[in-house]
N, C-alpha and C positions, 0 to 999 in steps of 0.2 A: 714544766707547763707546756703542753703540746696542743697546737691547733691543727686538727686533722684537715679542716677545710682551707682552701686557698683564699687569699685576699682577692676579692673579685672587683673591688672598686676603691679608687683613691680619689678623694675630693680635696682640692687645694684652694685656699682662700687667701689672697694677698689683701691685707687691710692697711688703710692709711688714714690719717687725719692731721690737719694743720692745727697747731696750738700756739697761743701766746704764752710765753714763760716756760718753754721746754728746758731740759737740762743744759747747763753751760759748764764746760770743762776746758782744761788746757789742751785737750785733744781735738774737740770739735763741739759745736752747738748742735742741738737736735730740735729744730722747729717743726719737723714732721715726725709723728709717732707712727711706727710701722708695726705690722704683725704678719706672720704667715702661719695659718692654721692648717692642720692636716687631719682629715677624717678617713679612717680605714674601715671598710666593711667587708666581713668575711662571707663566704657562701651561705653559711647558716643564719646570717642576719646580725651576728654579733658585730659591734662596732666600738671604736675608740678614737679619742681626740688627742692630738699632739700639737706642739708648737716648735718651730725652728727659729733660732735667733736671726734677727735681721734689722736691728735698730739703726744701723748705719751701713752704707750711705743712704740718702733719702729714698732711693728706689731699690734698695738691696733685696727687698722681699720678692720682686719680680725675677731677679737673677736666680734666687734659690728655687722659686717655683719652676723655672725652666729646667734646672738640674733634676728636680723630682719628676718632672714630666718625662725626661729622658736624659740620662740612662737609669736613674735610681729606681723610679717607679716600675718600669718594665722588669727590672731585675728582681724586685720583690714579688711581683705578680706571677713570675715563673715558678715560684716555690710551691710545691705540693703540700708540704708539711712545714709548719713554722713553730719554732721553740723559742720561748722567751725565758730568760734574758739573753740567750745566745745569738739572737738575730742580728743585733748591731755589729757584733764582732765578725760574724759571717759575712755581712755586707762589706765591712771594712776590707776584708781579705779579697773578696770577689771584685771589688771596685778599685783595688789599690793601683793597678796599672793605669786606669782611667784618671785617677787623682793625679798621678805623676804627669800623665800626658796633658791634662788641662791646666795643671799648675794651680789647682784650686782646693788645697787641703782644708782650709777653713770653711768655705761654703759646703763642702761635702760633709764635714763634721756636723755642721748645723742641721743639715737635712737628716742625717742619720740619727742625731739626737732627737729630732722631732718624731721620727718613725718609732724610735725606741719608746718614747713617751706614749705615743698612740697605742702601741702594742701592749704596754703595761696597763693602760686604761681599759683596753679591750678585754684583757684577761680578767681584770678585777670586776668589770661590769658583768662579764659572762658568768663569773662565780657569785655575783650578787653581793660583793664585799667592797669595802673602801680600799683605795690604793695603799694607804698606810698599813692596813691589815694584811693585804697581799704581801707587803714588804716585811711583815713580821713585827710591826710596831706594837708597843704596849698600849695602855688605855689613855694615852695623852689626848686631851681634848683641845688644848690651846698651844700655840706656837709663838715663840719670841720673834719679834720683828724690830727693825730700826728704820727711821726716816732717812731716805737717801737723797742726797744732792739738792737740798733746798736752795733757792736763790738767797743771796746774802745782801741784797740791796737794803734790807732793814734788819741787819744782823743784831742790833742791840736788843730787839724784842723777839728775836727768833726762838730762843729757848722757851720763853713764856708761851709763844704760839704753839710750839711743838708739844709742850706739856698739856696745854688745853686740848690739843687734838688727840691726846691719848698716848703719846710717845714717851719712852724712857731712854731712847738712844738715837743718835744721829750720825751721819757721815757727811762731812763737808769737803767740797772740792778744793784742793790746793794745787801747787805746781805752777802757779802763775809767776808772781814776783814775791820773793821771800818776805820782804817788808809788808807787802799787802797781805800775805798769808798770816803773818804774825798779828797784824792789826785785826783781821777778821776773827781769828780764834780768841784773841784777848777780849774783844768786845762781846763775843758770844759768851765766854765764861763769866764776864762781869754781869751779864743778865741772866745767868743760869742759877736760879735759886734751888734747883733740885739735883745738881751735880750729875747731869745726864752722862750716860755712856757716850763718849765722843771718839770718833775715828776720822781719819782723813784719807783722801784718795788723790795721789799725784798723777794718775793716768800715765805712768811710765816716763814722766818728764824730767826726772833727775838722773844723774849718772856720776859714778866715781866719788871723788871727795865732796862734790856738790851735794850728793844725796846724804852723805854723813852729816855735813854741815846743816842742811835743811832739817833733817830729823832731830838732831841735837838742839837746834834752835826752837823747835816746836814741842819738845819734850815737856816743857813746863806746864803745858795745858792738859796734862793727865790724859794722854791718848791711849785708847784701848788697842789700836793697831794703826799701821800706815799701809794703805793698799797701793800696790804697784808703784813702789818708790823708784824702781829702775825698770828697764825694759823686761818684759816677761820672758823674752828669749835670751836674756843675758846668760852667761855661763854659770854653771852651778857654783864654781869657785867665786864668782862675783857676788852671788847671793849669800853664800856662806860667810864670806868676808864682811859684807855689810851687816849681816845679822850679828856677828861677833862684836862689831864696833859701835852698835847703838843699843840702847836699853828698851826702846819701844818695839814690841813684836811686829814683825813684817807679815804682810798678808798678800796673797795673790791667788789666782785660780781661773778667772773667766777666760784667760788666754793660755791656759795650760792644756795641751791637747791629748793627754794620755794618762792612764793610771800609773804607768812606769815613772813618768815625770813627777806626778804627785808624790809617789812613794819615795823618790829620790830626795825631794825637798823635806819630807817628813823625817826620813832616816838621817839626813844631814843637819837637822834642826835649823834649816835656813828659812822656814816659814813657821811662825807661831800659830798662824791661822790659815787654813786653806779655804778657798772661795769658789768651788765649782759651780757651774751654771747648767741646769737641766736642759736648757734649750741650745747651748753653745757647743758643748762636747759631752758625749757619754750618755745623754738622756738620763732616765731614771736609774738604769742599771749601773752606768759608769759612776754617777755621782754617789749613789749609795755605797758602792765598793770603796771609792776613794775616801768618802767621809768616815766610814766605819774604820778604815785603816788608820786615818789620822787620829781619831779619838782613841783607838787602842794603843797608839804609839806616841802619845804626848802632845799632839797638836790639836788645836780647836778646829771646828768646821762651822763656818757661817756661809750661807748660800748667797751667791751673787744672783741678782735677777732684776731686769728692767724691761719687761715686755707687757703682754696682755694679761687679762684676768685668768686665762686658761693656764698659762705657764706658772702664774703666781699660785694658783690652787695646787698644781702639781708640786711646786716647791715646798709648800706647807706640809703636804703629805710626806714628801721625801725627807725633810728635816726631822719630822716626827719619827720616822723609821731609823734615821741615823742616831738620834738621841743627843744627850748632852745639853749644854746651856748656850749653844749657838743661836744665831738669829737668821731670819730671812730678810733680805733687802726689800724695802717697801718704798718705791719711788714716791717722793713728796711733791712732784711736779704734775701739772695738768696732763692727763692722758685719758681721753674717753674710752680707749681700748681697754683700759683697766677698770674704769668706773661704770661704763655704760654698755658693755658688751653682753652682760648677763647678770644673773643673781649670785653675787659673791660679797661677803662682808669684807670691806677694806678699811673700815674705821677701827683702829686698835683701841683696846682698853688696857690701861696699865702696861703698855708695851707688848701686848699679845693680840693675836687674831685667833678666832675659832678655827679648828680644823674643818674644812668643808665636809658636810655630811652627805650620805648617799653612796651609791655604788661608784667605783672607779675614782676618778679625780674629784668627783662631787661638783662638777661645773659643766654646763653645756651652753654654748653661745645661743643667745636669743635670735631666732631666725630673722626678725625685722632688723635688729642691730647688725647682724652679719651682712645683710643685704645693703644696709646704709653705709657701712664702712668699707665694703669690698670694692677694690679697684681692678681686680683681675681674678678670674675663677677658671679652674681647669678641672675636668672630670675625666679620669682615666679608668676605663673598664673594658 
């Protein structure tokens, strides 16, 4: 897919809103919900939307906006001809020395993921087809989701509330105190009349024998997987060893920054489930490649996501293209950037959401909402 016209305009929107009851984890609390949206417009008027990951720290969206303003945006706008899905990898190569110089591989990955998403949306809109069709998806109309990171202050009734809200699966944060974690999961299961799919996320807070002991202690609650039981950058040997010593499948992916690393985990059976994030590394192209490789080689693929409605819509299309019985993470905490930014169905039915209809991602921010939530805007042309 080749775009003959240059990108002539890049619009950046840093969004934020304060909430009561944001996600709480062993890593950090998130009382401020962030977003960074990217709109690319080509010389012929074709446009596309993307999102770069920035949910932490509280003003992380501003830092990524500055990287896109310079040097990433000008590098993109110098290109006379743009090919997707090769663009992201080209930019990774061209900007490699700058990444080393600044010491910011993560933020660069987030920005390039957002550009990749925007270019995929642009090409699909230009062709008048949905993103999932551009990616070669079949006729899937609904996508599996699970409720992510609900508060556990009233855990005894949580399962009933989730079921009433249309969910069939949930991820609960652990990694605090083991006795506390066991108590939360025990009380959740006692109130779970529908035997929901249950997974847990330790946010990298265990290590060594402690990780083994914790997972074995929580196994009785019939876990679908344990997310980030140890540090994402732990050696492959550490991941393989842990996977062999526990019976619950291990999962990770939001902090895995390359296809080669995903492939290594899949090939070594160290991850039963990979969890790439379309806004954090790889964009649409990297996640589809990683997800399809995992499915073809014995691992599951469930997409990580905790951002705005835009990236959620893109995630639904992406998982539809990857296929399989994986799920998209659906934040269960208050976030107006997910619910009030534009027209997107976020209320599941029987654990599924409809694939957004229309060309491209099938979502466009409402101008009034975009203005209301915007804390910083930049226009590069």
